[in-house]
All heavy atoms as a GROMACS GRO file, in nm:
protein
  595
    1MET      N    1   0.085  -0.119   0.000
    1MET     CA    2   0.000   0.000   0.000
    1MET      C    3   0.088   0.124   0.000
    1MET      O    4   0.186   0.132   0.072
    1MET     CB    5  -0.093  -0.002   0.122
    1MET     CG    6  -0.182   0.118   0.130
    1MET     SD    7  -0.298   0.102   0.263
    1MET     CE    8  -0.441   0.161   0.183
    2SER      N    9   0.053   0.224  -0.078
    2SER     CA   10   0.131   0.346  -0.090
    2SER      C   11   0.107   0.438   0.029
    2SER      O   12   0.001   0.440   0.088
    2SER     CB   13   0.093   0.421  -0.217
    2SER     OG   14   0.118   0.343  -0.330
    3ASP      N   15   0.211   0.517   0.062
    3ASP     CA   16   0.194   0.620   0.163
    3ASP      C   17   0.111   0.732   0.102
    3ASP      O   18   0.100   0.746  -0.019
    3ASP     CB   19   0.331   0.676   0.205
    3ASP     CG   20   0.412   0.573   0.283
    3ASP    OD1   21   0.351   0.487   0.347
    3ASP    OD2   22   0.536   0.582   0.279
    4MET      N   23   0.055   0.816   0.188
    4MET     CA   24  -0.031   0.924   0.141
    4MET      C   25   0.032   1.060   0.172
    4MET      O   26   0.087   1.079   0.279
    4MET     CB   27  -0.168   0.917   0.208
    4MET     CG   28  -0.247   0.791   0.178
    4MET     SD   29  -0.294   0.776   0.007
    4MET     CE   30  -0.438   0.877   0.004
    5ASN      N   31   0.024   1.152   0.078
    5ASN     CA   32   0.062   1.292   0.098
    5ASN      C   33  -0.064   1.369   0.132
    5ASN      O   34  -0.171   1.339   0.080
    5ASN     CB   35   0.121   1.353  -0.029
    5ASN     CG   36   0.262   1.308  -0.055
    5ASN    OD1   37   0.335   1.273   0.037
    5ASN    ND2   38   0.300   1.308  -0.180
    6ARG      N   39  -0.050   1.470   0.217
    6ARG     CA   40  -0.162   1.558   0.248
    6ARG      C   41  -0.140   1.689   0.175
    6ARG      O   42  -0.038   1.755   0.195
    6ARG     CB   43  -0.172   1.582   0.398
    6ARG     CG   44  -0.216   1.461   0.472
    6ARG     CD   45  -0.208   1.471   0.622
    6ARG     NE   46  -0.211   1.604   0.676
    6ARG     CZ   47  -0.283   1.640   0.782
    6ARG    NH1   48  -0.358   1.553   0.843
    6ARG    NH2   49  -0.277   1.762   0.829
    7ILE      N   50  -0.233   1.726   0.090
    7ILE     CA   51  -0.223   1.848   0.011
    7ILE      C   52  -0.331   1.944   0.062
    7ILE      O   53  -0.450   1.915   0.050
    7ILE     CB   54  -0.243   1.818  -0.138
    7ILE    CG1   55  -0.137   1.718  -0.185
    7ILE    CG2   56  -0.238   1.947  -0.220
    7ILE    CD1   57  -0.166   1.654  -0.318
    8ASP      N   58  -0.290   2.056   0.120
    8ASP     CA   59  -0.385   2.152   0.177
    8ASP      C   60  -0.460   2.222   0.064
    8ASP      O   61  -0.402   2.294  -0.016
    8ASP     CB   62  -0.310   2.254   0.263
    8ASP     CG   63  -0.402   2.344   0.342
    8ASP    OD1   64  -0.522   2.349   0.312
    8ASP    OD2   65  -0.352   2.411   0.434
    9VAL      N   66  -0.591   2.198   0.057
    9VAL     CA   67  -0.675   2.258  -0.046
    9VAL      C   68  -0.779   2.352   0.014
    9VAL      O   69  -0.873   2.393  -0.054
    9VAL     CB   70  -0.744   2.149  -0.132
    9VAL    CG1   71  -0.641   2.070  -0.211
    9VAL    CG2   72  -0.829   2.057  -0.046
   10THR      N   73  -0.761   2.389   0.140
   10THR     CA   74  -0.860   2.470   0.213
   10THR      C   75  -0.900   2.595   0.136
   10THR      O   76  -1.019   2.626   0.124
   10THR     CB   77  -0.805   2.508   0.351
   10THR    OG1   78  -0.766   2.390   0.422
   10THR    CG2   79  -0.910   2.582   0.432
   11ASN      N   80  -0.805   2.668   0.083
   11ASN     CA   81  -0.835   2.794   0.014
   11ASN      C   82  -0.907   2.776  -0.118
   11ASN      O   83  -0.958   2.872  -0.175
   11ASN     CB   84  -0.707   2.874  -0.008
   11ASN     CG   85  -0.646   2.922   0.121
   11ASN    OD1   86  -0.715   2.935   0.222
   11ASN    ND2   87  -0.518   2.945   0.120
   12LYS      N   88  -0.912   2.653  -0.169
   12LYS     CA   89  -0.979   2.625  -0.296
   12LYS      C   90  -1.119   2.567  -0.277
   12LYS      O   91  -1.193   2.553  -0.374
   12LYS     CB   92  -0.894   2.528  -0.379
   12LYS     CG   93  -0.758   2.583  -0.414
   12LYS     CD   94  -0.677   2.480  -0.487
   12LYS     CE   95  -0.537   2.534  -0.516
   12LYS     NZ   96  -0.454   2.433  -0.581
   13VAL      N   97  -1.156   2.532  -0.154
   13VAL     CA   98  -1.285   2.469  -0.127
   13VAL      C   99  -1.394   2.575  -0.122
   13VAL      O  100  -1.376   2.682  -0.064
   13VAL     CB  101  -1.279   2.389   0.005
   13VAL    CG1  102  -1.417   2.336   0.044
   13VAL    CG2  103  -1.180   2.274  -0.007
   14ARG      N  104  -1.507   2.543  -0.181
   14ARG     CA  105  -1.624   2.631  -0.181
   14ARG      C  106  -1.739   2.559  -0.111
   14ARG      O  107  -1.745   2.438  -0.110
   14ARG     CB  108  -1.667   2.667  -0.324
   14ARG     CG  109  -1.558   2.736  -0.404
   14ARG     CD  110  -1.533   2.878  -0.350
   14ARG     NE  111  -1.421   2.939  -0.416
   14ARG     CZ  112  -1.307   2.969  -0.356
   14ARG    NH1  113  -1.289   2.942  -0.230
   14ARG    NH2  114  -1.210   3.027  -0.421
   15GLY      N  115  -1.829   2.636  -0.053
   15GLY     CA  116  -1.946   2.580   0.014
   15GLY      C  117  -2.074   2.630  -0.049
   15GLY      O  118  -2.085   2.748  -0.083
   16GLU      N  119  -2.170   2.539  -0.066
   16GLU     CA  120  -2.301   2.575  -0.120
   16GLU      C  121  -2.406   2.537  -0.017
   16GLU      O  122  -2.414   2.422   0.025
   16GLU     CB  123  -2.326   2.499  -0.250
   16GLU     CG  124  -2.461   2.530  -0.312
   16GLU     CD  125  -2.486   2.451  -0.439
   16GLU    OE1  126  -2.389   2.421  -0.511
   16GLU    OE2  127  -2.602   2.418  -0.464
   17VAL      N  128  -2.486   2.634   0.024
   17VAL     CA  129  -2.588   2.610   0.125
   17VAL      C  130  -2.708   2.541   0.061
   17VAL      O  131  -2.759   2.585  -0.042
   17VAL     CB  132  -2.632   2.743   0.190
   17VAL    CG1  133  -2.744   2.720   0.290
   17VAL    CG2  134  -2.513   2.811   0.257
   18THR      N  135  -2.750   2.430   0.121
   18THR     CA  136  -2.872   2.360   0.080
   18THR      C  137  -2.969   2.366   0.197
   18THR      O  138  -2.942   2.434   0.296
   18THR     CB  139  -2.842   2.214   0.041
   18THR    OG1  140  -2.800   2.142   0.157
   18THR    CG2  141  -2.737   2.206  -0.068
   19GLU      N  142  -3.080   2.294   0.189
   19GLU     CA  143  -3.180   2.298   0.296
   19GLU      C  144  -3.128   2.246   0.429
   19GLU      O  145  -3.163   2.298   0.534
   19GLU     CB  146  -3.303   2.216   0.256
   19GLU     CG  147  -3.390   2.283   0.154
   19GLU     CD  148  -3.517   2.205   0.128
   19GLU    OE1  149  -3.561   2.132   0.218
   19GLU    OE2  150  -3.571   2.219   0.018
   20ASP      N  151  -3.044   2.142   0.425
   20ASP     CA  152  -3.003   2.078   0.550
   20ASP      C  153  -2.853   2.072   0.574
   20ASP      O  154  -2.808   2.018   0.675
   20ASP     CB  155  -3.062   1.938   0.559
   20ASP     CG  156  -3.022   1.851   0.440
   20ASP    OD1  157  -2.965   1.904   0.344
   20ASP    OD2  158  -3.048   1.730   0.445
   21CYS      N  159  -2.774   2.128   0.483
   21CYS     CA  160  -2.628   2.121   0.502
   21CYS      C  161  -2.557   2.221   0.411
   21CYS      O  162  -2.619   2.285   0.327
   21CYS     CB  163  -2.577   1.980   0.475
   21CYS     SG  164  -2.586   1.930   0.301
   22ILE      N  165  -2.427   2.231   0.430
   22ILE     CA  166  -2.340   2.303   0.338
   22ILE      C  167  -2.263   2.196   0.261
   22ILE      O  168  -2.196   2.112   0.321
   22ILE     CB  169  -2.243   2.396   0.411
   22ILE    CG1  170  -2.322   2.504   0.488
   22ILE    CG2  171  -2.144   2.460   0.313
   22ILE    CD1  172  -2.235   2.591   0.577
   23VAL      N  173  -2.275   2.197   0.130
   23VAL     CA  174  -2.205   2.102   0.046
   23VAL      C  175  -2.069   2.162   0.011
   23VAL      O  176  -2.061   2.272  -0.042
   23VAL     CB  177  -2.285   2.070  -0.083
   23VAL    CG1  178  -2.206   1.978  -0.174
   23VAL    CG2  179  -2.420   2.009  -0.048
   24LEU      N  180  -1.961   2.091   0.043
   24LEU     CA  181  -1.825   2.137   0.014
   24LEU      C  182  -1.785   2.086  -0.124
   24LEU      O  183  -1.801   1.968  -0.154
   24LEU     CB  184  -1.729   2.085   0.120
   24LEU     CG  185  -1.760   2.127   0.264
   24LEU    CD1  186  -1.663   2.059   0.360
   24LEU    CD2  187  -1.756   2.277   0.279
   25THR      N  188  -1.730   2.178  -0.206
   25THR     CA  189  -1.686   2.139  -0.340
   25THR      C  190  -1.544   2.187  -0.366
   25THR      O  191  -1.498   2.287  -0.310
   25THR     CB  192  -1.778   2.198  -0.449
   25THR    OG1  193  -1.775   2.340  -0.442
   25THR    CG2  194  -1.921   2.148  -0.436
   26LEU      N  195  -1.475   2.113  -0.451
   26LEU     CA  196  -1.341   2.148  -0.497
   26LEU      C  197  -1.341   2.133  -0.648
   26LEU      O  198  -1.370   2.024  -0.699
   26LEU     CB  199  -1.235   2.057  -0.434
   26LEU     CG  200  -1.092   2.082  -0.478
   26LEU    CD1  201  -1.045   2.220  -0.435
   26LEU    CD2  202  -0.999   1.975  -0.421
   27ASN      N  203  -1.316   2.241  -0.719
   27ASN     CA  204  -1.319   2.242  -0.866
   27ASN      C  205  -1.451   2.187  -0.919
   27ASN      O  206  -1.454   2.110  -1.015
   27ASN     CB  207  -1.201   2.161  -0.923
   27ASN     CG  208  -1.069   2.218  -0.883
   27ASN    OD1  209  -1.052   2.339  -0.874
   27ASN    ND2  210  -0.972   2.132  -0.857
   28GLY      N  211  -1.562   2.223  -0.853
   28GLY     CA  212  -1.695   2.182  -0.896
   28GLY      C  213  -1.735   2.041  -0.856
   28GLY      O  214  -1.845   1.999  -0.885
   29GLN      N  215  -1.646   1.967  -0.791
   29GLN     CA  216  -1.676   1.829  -0.750
   29GLN      C  217  -1.704   1.825  -0.600
   29GLN      O  218  -1.628   1.880  -0.520
   29GLN     CB  219  -1.556   1.739  -0.781
   29GLN     CG  220  -1.577   1.595  -0.740
   29GLN     CD  221  -1.456   1.509  -0.773
   29GLN    OE1  222  -1.359   1.555  -0.832
   29GLN    NE2  223  -1.461   1.384  -0.733
   30GLU      N  224  -1.814   1.760  -0.561
   30GLU     CA  225  -1.848   1.749  -0.419
   30GLU      C  226  -1.743   1.666  -0.346
   30GLU      O  227  -1.705   1.558  -0.390
   30GLU     CB  228  -1.985   1.684  -0.401
   30GLU     CG  229  -2.025   1.676  -0.255
   30GLU     CD  230  -2.163   1.614  -0.234
   30GLU    OE1  231  -2.248   1.623  -0.323
   30GLU    OE2  232  -2.182   1.557  -0.126
   31ILE      N  233  -1.693   1.722  -0.233
   31ILE     CA  234  -1.594   1.650  -0.153
   31ILE      C  235  -1.640   1.624  -0.011
   31ILE      O  236  -1.573   1.552   0.063
   31ILE     CB  237  -1.458   1.724  -0.150
   31ILE    CG1  238  -1.471   1.859  -0.081
   31ILE    CG2  239  -1.401   1.737  -0.291
   31ILE    CD1  240  -1.338   1.924  -0.050
   32GLY      N  241  -1.752   1.682   0.030
   32GLY     CA  242  -1.802   1.659   0.165
   32GLY      C  243  -1.923   1.743   0.197
   32GLY      O  244  -1.968   1.822   0.113
   33GLN      N  245  -1.975   1.725   0.319
   33GLN     CA  246  -2.092   1.799   0.364
   33GLN      C  247  -2.078   1.836   0.510
   33GLN      O  248  -2.020   1.761   0.588
   33GLN     CB  249  -2.219   1.714   0.348
   33GLN     CG  250  -2.248   1.672   0.207
   33GLN     CD  251  -2.371   1.583   0.199
   33GLN    OE1  252  -2.433   1.550   0.298
   33GLN    NE2  253  -2.406   1.546   0.077
   34VAL      N  254  -2.132   1.952   0.545
   34VAL     CA  255  -2.138   1.997   0.684
   34VAL      C  256  -2.287   2.009   0.719
   34VAL      O  257  -2.352   2.106   0.678
   34VAL     CB  258  -2.067   2.132   0.705
   34VAL    CG1  259  -2.075   2.174   0.851
   34VAL    CG2  260  -1.923   2.125   0.657
   35PRO      N  261  -2.342   1.910   0.792
   35PRO     CA  262  -2.484   1.915   0.828
   35PRO      C  263  -2.511   2.029   0.927
   35PRO      O  264  -2.428   2.059   1.013
   35PRO     CB  265  -2.510   1.780   0.893
   35PRO     CG  266  -2.389   1.697   0.868
   35PRO     CD  267  -2.277   1.789   0.836
   36PHE      N  268  -2.627   2.093   0.915
   36PHE     CA  269  -2.664   2.200   1.006
   36PHE      C  270  -2.695   2.148   1.146
   36PHE      O  271  -2.680   2.220   1.243
   36PHE     CB  272  -2.784   2.277   0.952
   36PHE     CG  273  -2.754   2.357   0.828
   36PHE    CD1  274  -2.844   2.359   0.726
   36PHE    CD2  275  -2.636   2.428   0.816
   36PHE    CE1  276  -2.819   2.434   0.611
   36PHE    CE2  277  -2.609   2.502   0.702
   36PHE     CZ  278  -2.701   2.504   0.599
   37ASN      N  279  -2.737   2.024   1.158
   37ASN     CA  280  -2.777   1.971   1.288
   37ASN      C  281  -2.672   1.878   1.350
   37ASN      O  282  -2.702   1.800   1.438
   37ASN     CB  283  -2.911   1.898   1.277
   37ASN     CG  284  -2.903   1.780   1.182
   37ASN    OD1  285  -2.802   1.760   1.115
   37ASN    ND2  286  -3.009   1.703   1.175
   38ALA      N  287  -2.550   1.884   1.305
   38ALA     CA  288  -2.445   1.798   1.360
   38ALA      C  289  -2.316   1.878   1.375
   38ALA      O  290  -2.290   1.972   1.301
   38ALA     CB  291  -2.421   1.678   1.269
   39ALA      N  292  -2.234   1.839   1.471
   39ALA     CA  293  -2.108   1.907   1.496
   39ALA      C  294  -1.995   1.856   1.406
   39ALA      O  295  -1.896   1.925   1.386
   39ALA     CB  296  -2.069   1.891   1.643
   40ASP      N  297  -2.009   1.735   1.355
   40ASP     CA  298  -1.902   1.676   1.275
   40ASP      C  299  -1.927   1.696   1.127
   40ASP      O  300  -2.039   1.702   1.079
   40ASP     CB  301  -1.891   1.526   1.303
   40ASP     CG  302  -1.839   1.498   1.443
   40ASP    OD1  303  -1.761   1.580   1.493
   40ASP    OD2  304  -1.878   1.396   1.501
   41CYS      N  305  -1.818   1.704   1.054
   41CYS     CA  306  -1.821   1.718   0.910
   41CYS      C  307  -1.800   1.580   0.847
   41CYS      O  308  -1.718   1.502   0.893
   41CYS     CB  309  -1.710   1.814   0.867
   41CYS     SG  310  -1.707   1.845   0.693
   42CYS      N  311  -1.873   1.551   0.742
   42CYS     CA  312  -1.862   1.423   0.672
   42CYS      C  313  -1.789   1.447   0.540
   42CYS      O  314  -1.841   1.515   0.452
   42CYS     CB  315  -2.002   1.367   0.648
   42CYS     SG  316  -2.003   1.215   0.553
   43MET      N  317  -1.667   1.393   0.527
   43MET     CA  318  -1.588   1.413   0.406
   43MET      C  319  -1.592   1.288   0.319
   43MET      O  320  -1.596   1.176   0.371
   43MET     CB  321  -1.442   1.445   0.442
   43MET     CG  322  -1.426   1.574   0.522
   43MET     SD  323  -1.490   1.720   0.441
   43MET     CE  324  -1.380   1.733   0.300
   44ASN      N  325  -1.588   1.307   0.189
   44ASN     CA  326  -1.584   1.195   0.095
   44ASN      C  327  -1.445   1.130   0.098
   44ASN      O  328  -1.348   1.189   0.147
   44ASN     CB  329  -1.616   1.243  -0.046
   44ASN     CG  330  -1.761   1.285  -0.061
   44ASN    OD1  331  -1.840   1.277   0.033
   44ASN    ND2  332  -1.796   1.331  -0.179
   45ALA      N  333  -1.436   1.010   0.042
   45ALA     CA  334  -1.310   0.937   0.036
   45ALA      C  335  -1.205   1.022  -0.035
   45ALA      O  336  -1.233   1.086  -0.136
   45ALA     CB  337  -1.329   0.805  -0.038
   46GLY      N  338  -1.085   1.025   0.020
   46GLY     CA  339  -0.975   1.100  -0.040
   46GLY      C  340  -0.958   1.240   0.015
   46GLY      O  341  -0.868   1.312  -0.028
   47TYR      N  342  -1.044   1.282   0.110
   47TYR     CA  343  -1.036   1.415   0.170
   47TYR      C  344  -1.044   1.402   0.321
   47TYR      O  345  -1.107   1.311   0.374
   47TYR     CB  346  -1.150   1.504   0.119
   47TYR     CG  347  -1.136   1.532  -0.029
   47TYR    CD1  348  -1.195   1.448  -0.122
   47TYR    CD2  349  -1.062   1.638  -0.075
   47TYR    CE1  350  -1.180   1.470  -0.257
   47TYR    CE2  351  -1.046   1.662  -0.210
   47TYR     CZ  352  -1.105   1.578  -0.301
   47TYR     OH  353  -1.089   1.599  -0.436
   48ALA      N  354  -0.979   1.494   0.392
   48ALA     CA  355  -0.978   1.491   0.539
   48ALA      C  356  -0.974   1.633   0.593
   48ALA      O  357  -0.926   1.725   0.526
   48ALA     CB  358  -0.857   1.414   0.589
   49ILE      N  359  -1.025   1.649   0.716
   49ILE     CA  360  -1.018   1.777   0.787
   49ILE      C  361  -0.932   1.757   0.910
   49ILE      O  362  -0.948   1.658   0.983
   49ILE     CB  363  -1.158   1.827   0.828
   49ILE    CG1  364  -1.236   1.867   0.704
   49ILE    CG2  365  -1.147   1.945   0.923
   49ILE    CD1  366  -1.371   1.925   0.733
   50ASP      N  367  -0.840   1.850   0.933
   50ASP     CA  368  -0.753   1.842   1.050
   50ASP      C  369  -0.723   1.985   1.095
   50ASP      O  370  -0.670   2.064   1.017
   50ASP     CB  371  -0.624   1.768   1.016
   50ASP     CG  372  -0.534   1.746   1.136
   50ASP    OD1  373  -0.584   1.746   1.250
   50ASP    OD2  374  -0.413   1.728   1.116
   51GLN      N  375  -0.760   2.018   1.217
   51GLN     CA  376  -0.735   2.150   1.276
   51GLN      C  377  -0.784   2.263   1.184
   51GLN      O  378  -0.711   2.355   1.151
   51GLN     CB  379  -0.588   2.167   1.310
   51GLN     CG  380  -0.541   2.069   1.414
   51GLN     CD  381  -0.394   2.088   1.450
   51GLN    OE1  382  -0.330   2.182   1.407
   51GLN    NE2  383  -0.342   1.997   1.531
   52GLN      N  384  -0.908   2.253   1.141
   52GLN     CA  385  -0.976   2.354   1.059
   52GLN      C  386  -0.913   2.373   0.922
   52GLN      O  387  -0.932   2.477   0.859
   52GLN     CB  388  -0.985   2.487   1.133
   52GLN     CG  389  -1.062   2.478   1.262
   52GLN     CD  390  -1.067   2.609   1.336
   52GLN    OE1  391  -0.987   2.698   1.314
   52GLN    NE2  392  -1.163   2.622   1.425
   53ARG      N  393  -0.840   2.275   0.872
   53ARG     CA  394  -0.783   2.279   0.737
   53ARG      C  395  -0.838   2.158   0.661
   53ARG      O  396  -0.860   2.052   0.718
   53ARG     CB  397  -0.630   2.271   0.738
   53ARG     CG  398  -0.559   2.377   0.822
   53ARG     CD  399  -0.585   2.518   0.777
   53ARG     NE  400  -0.532   2.543   0.644
   53ARG     CZ  401  -0.545   2.657   0.580
   53ARG    NH1  402  -0.610   2.757   0.635
   53ARG    NH2  403  -0.495   2.673   0.461
   54ILE      N  404  -0.857   2.171   0.530
   54ILE     CA  405  -0.907   2.062   0.447
   54ILE      C  406  -0.792   2.012   0.361
   54ILE      O  407  -0.720   2.091   0.300
   54ILE     CB  408  -1.023   2.110   0.358
   54ILE    CG1  409  -1.139   2.158   0.447
   54ILE    CG2  410  -1.070   1.998   0.264
   54ILE    CD1  411  -1.251   2.224   0.371
   55PHE      N  412  -0.776   1.880   0.357
   55PHE     CA  413  -0.667   1.817   0.284
   55PHE      C  414  -0.719   1.718   0.182
   55PHE      O  415  -0.814   1.645   0.210
   55PHE     CB  416  -0.572   1.744   0.380
   55PHE     CG  417  -0.502   1.836   0.475
   55PHE    CD1  418  -0.557   1.864   0.598
   55PHE    CD2  419  -0.381   1.895   0.441
   55PHE    CE1  420  -0.493   1.950   0.687
   55PHE    CE2  421  -0.317   1.980   0.529
   55PHE     CZ  422  -0.373   2.007   0.652
   56ARG      N  423  -0.656   1.715   0.063
   56ARG     CA  424  -0.679   1.608  -0.033
   56ARG      C  425  -0.570   1.505  -0.008
   56ARG      O  426  -0.452   1.539  -0.001
   56ARG     CB  427  -0.669   1.661  -0.176
   56ARG     CG  428  -0.698   1.552  -0.280
   56ARG     CD  429  -0.683   1.605  -0.420
   56ARG     NE  430  -0.540   1.616  -0.449
   56ARG     CZ  431  -0.486   1.704  -0.532
   56ARG    NH1  432  -0.561   1.791  -0.593
   56ARG    NH2  433  -0.357   1.705  -0.554
   57MET      N  434  -0.607   1.380   0.006
   57MET     CA  435  -0.510   1.274   0.031
   57MET      C  436  -0.466   1.219  -0.105
   57MET      O  437  -0.548   1.180  -0.186
   57MET     CB  438  -0.572   1.164   0.117
   57MET     CG  439  -0.632   1.217   0.247
   57MET     SD  440  -0.522   1.316   0.348
   57MET     CE  441  -0.416   1.190   0.412
   58ASP      N  442  -0.335   1.217  -0.129
   58ASP     CA  443  -0.280   1.179  -0.258
   58ASP      C  444  -0.171   1.077  -0.235
   58ASP      O  445  -0.092   1.091  -0.141
   58ASP     CB  446  -0.223   1.305  -0.326
   58ASP     CG  447  -0.205   1.291  -0.474
   58ASP    OD1  448  -0.244   1.187  -0.530
   58ASP    OD2  449  -0.151   1.384  -0.536
   59THR      N  450  -0.162   0.974  -0.318
   59THR     CA  451  -0.058   0.873  -0.300
   59THR      C  452   0.078   0.933  -0.332
   59THR      O  453   0.092   1.017  -0.420
   59THR     CB  454  -0.081   0.750  -0.390
   59THR    OG1  455  -0.085   0.794  -0.525
   59THR    CG2  456  -0.211   0.680  -0.355
   60THR      N  457   0.180   0.889  -0.258
   60THR     CA  458   0.315   0.943  -0.278
   60THR      C  459   0.375   0.897  -0.409
   60THR      O  460   0.472   0.957  -0.455
   60THR     CB  461   0.408   0.903  -0.162
   60THR    OG1  462   0.407   0.762  -0.149
   60THR    CG2  463   0.365   0.968  -0.033
   61ASP      N  464   0.319   0.792  -0.471
   61ASP     CA  465   0.376   0.747  -0.597
   61ASP      C  466   0.314   0.818  -0.718
   61ASP      O  467   0.345   0.789  -0.831
   61ASP     CB  468   0.364   0.596  -0.613
   61ASP     CG  469   0.220   0.547  -0.607
   61ASP    OD1  470   0.129   0.629  -0.584
   61ASP    OD2  471   0.200   0.426  -0.623
   62THR      N  472   0.227   0.919  -0.692
   62THR     CA  473   0.171   0.999  -0.801
   62THR      C  474   0.278   1.095  -0.852
   62THR      O  475   0.340   1.165  -0.774
   62THR     CB  476   0.048   1.079  -0.752
   62THR    OG1  477  -0.048   0.988  -0.703
   62THR    CG2  478  -0.010   1.162  -0.864
   63VAL      N  479   0.298   1.098  -0.983
   63VAL     CA  480   0.398   1.185  -1.042
   63VAL      C  481   0.332   1.317  -1.080
   63VAL      O  482   0.236   1.320  -1.155
   63VAL     CB  483   0.461   1.121  -1.168
   63VAL    CG1  484   0.558   1.217  -1.235
   63VAL    CG2  485   0.529   0.991  -1.131
   64HIS      N  486   0.383   1.427  -1.023
   64HIS     CA  487   0.335   1.560  -1.058
   64HIS      C  488   0.446   1.630  -1.134
   64HIS      O  489   0.551   1.658  -1.079
   64HIS     CB  490   0.298   1.640  -0.933
   64HIS     CG  491   0.185   1.581  -0.857
   64HIS    ND1  492   0.054   1.596  -0.897
   64HIS    CD2  493   0.181   1.505  -0.746
   64HIS    CE1  494  -0.024   1.534  -0.813
   64HIS    NE2  495   0.050   1.477  -0.720
   65ARG      N  496   0.422   1.657  -1.260
   65ARG     CA  497   0.522   1.726  -1.341
   65ARG      C  498   0.531   1.872  -1.298
   65ARG      O  499   0.432   1.934  -1.267
   65ARG     CB  500   0.487   1.717  -1.488
   65ARG     CG  501   0.491   1.574  -1.539
   65ARG     CD  502   0.483   1.574  -1.689
   65ARG     NE  503   0.489   1.439  -1.741
   65ARG     CZ  504   0.601   1.378  -1.779
   65ARG    NH1  505   0.716   1.440  -1.768
   65ARG    NH2  506   0.597   1.256  -1.826
   66SER      N  507   0.653   1.925  -1.297
   66SER     CA  508   0.673   2.064  -1.258
   66SER      C  509   0.633   2.159  -1.371
   66SER      O  510   0.611   2.276  -1.348
   66SER     CB  511   0.818   2.088  -1.218
   66SER     OG  512   0.904   2.060  -1.327
   67SER      N  513   0.627   2.109  -1.493
   67SER     CA  514   0.593   2.192  -1.607
   67SER      C  515   0.532   2.104  -1.716
   67SER      O  516   0.562   1.985  -1.724
   67SER     CB  517   0.718   2.260  -1.661
   67SER     OG  518   0.692   2.324  -1.782
   68TYR      N  519   0.453   2.163  -1.803
   68TYR     CA  520   0.393   2.084  -1.910
   68TYR      C  521   0.496   2.043  -2.015
   68TYR      O  522   0.467   1.962  -2.101
   68TYR     CB  523   0.277   2.160  -1.975
   68TYR     CG  524   0.318   2.278  -2.058
   68TYR    CD1  525   0.334   2.265  -2.196
   68TYR    CD2  526   0.340   2.402  -2.000
   68TYR    CE1  527   0.371   2.374  -2.272
   68TYR    CE2  528   0.377   2.510  -2.076
   68TYR     CZ  529   0.393   2.495  -2.212
   68TYR     OH  530   0.430   2.603  -2.288
   69VAL      N  531   0.619   2.094  -2.006
   69VAL     CA  532   0.722   2.057  -2.102
   69VAL      C  533   0.826   1.961  -2.044
   69VAL      O  534   0.927   1.937  -2.107
   69VAL     CB  535   0.794   2.182  -2.160
   69VAL    CG1  536   0.698   2.265  -2.241
   69VAL    CG2  537   0.859   2.263  -2.051
   70ASP      N  538   0.801   1.905  -1.925
   70ASP     CA  539   0.895   1.807  -1.869
   70ASP      C  540   0.915   1.693  -1.968
   70ASP      O  541   0.820   1.643  -2.027
   70ASP     CB  542   0.842   1.751  -1.737
   70ASP     CG  543   0.867   1.844  -1.620
   70ASP    OD1  544   0.929   1.949  -1.641
   70ASP    OD2  545   0.823   1.810  -1.509
   71GLY      N  546   1.038   1.651  -1.984
   71GLY     CA  547   1.068   1.537  -2.069
   71GLY      C  548   1.057   1.568  -2.217
   71GLY      O  549   1.052   1.479  -2.298
   72CYS      N  550   1.057   1.695  -2.252
   72CYS     CA  551   1.044   1.733  -2.393
   72CYS      C  552   1.171   1.695  -2.469
   72CYS      O  553   1.281   1.732  -2.432
   72CYS     CB  554   1.019   1.883  -2.404
   72CYS     SG  555   1.009   1.941  -2.572
   73ASP      N  556   1.154   1.622  -2.577
   73ASP     CA  557   1.271   1.582  -2.657
   73ASP      C  558   1.259   1.632  -2.800
   73ASP      O  559   1.326   1.583  -2.889
   73ASP     CB  560   1.290   1.431  -2.653
   73ASP     CG  561   1.168   1.356  -2.706
   73ASP    OD1  562   1.069   1.421  -2.743
   73ASP    OD2  563   1.175   1.233  -2.712
   74MET      N  564   1.173   1.732  -2.822
   74MET     CA  565   1.152   1.780  -2.958
   74MET      C  566   1.242   1.899  -2.992
   74MET      O  567   1.240   1.948  -3.104
   74MET     CB  568   1.006   1.815  -2.978
   74MET     CG  569   0.917   1.693  -2.958
   74MET     SD  570   0.748   1.721  -3.004
   74MET     CE  571   0.761   1.744  -3.178
   75GLY      N  572   1.322   1.948  -2.896
   75GLY     CA  573   1.418   2.052  -2.924
   75GLY      C  574   1.369   2.196  -2.914
   75GLY      O  575   1.447   2.287  -2.912
   76TRP      N  576   1.238   2.219  -2.908
   76TRP     CA  577   1.187   2.355  -2.907
   76TRP      C  578   1.159   2.406  -2.766
   76TRP      O  579   1.129   2.522  -2.748
   76TRP     CB  580   1.061   2.367  -2.992
   76TRP     CG  581   0.954   2.270  -2.957
   76TRP    CD1  582   0.934   2.148  -3.012
   76TRP    CD2  583   0.853   2.284  -2.856
   76TRP    NE1  584   0.828   2.085  -2.954
   76TRP    CE2  585   0.775   2.166  -2.858
   76TRP    CE3  586   0.819   2.384  -2.765
   76TRP    CZ2  587   0.669   2.148  -2.771
   76TRP    CZ3  588   0.713   2.364  -2.681
   76TRP    CH2  589   0.640   2.247  -2.684
   77CYS      N  590   1.168   2.320  -2.666
   77CYS     CA  591   1.133   2.368  -2.533
   77CYS      C  592   1.247   2.377  -2.440
   77CYS      O  593   1.349   2.357  -2.433
   77CYS     CB  594   1.027   2.281  -2.469
   77CYS     SG  595   1.058   2.105  -2.472
   0.00000   0.00000   0.00000
């Protein structure tokens, strides 16, 4: 099993008020809910809350390129 990286996405999360909760979204995708009648927040798989910060859990073996031209062998970049 791969280790997990925690990526702080708190500043990118948006909330939409519904009748019974606030739906948390990241890039338009629902990631969790905050019910109006409960103290705890329910996060979807791959997301976590810790000390009032929201984190996306990402495997450490995920390759994130530093630029869209990484590995360019065509000579122009």
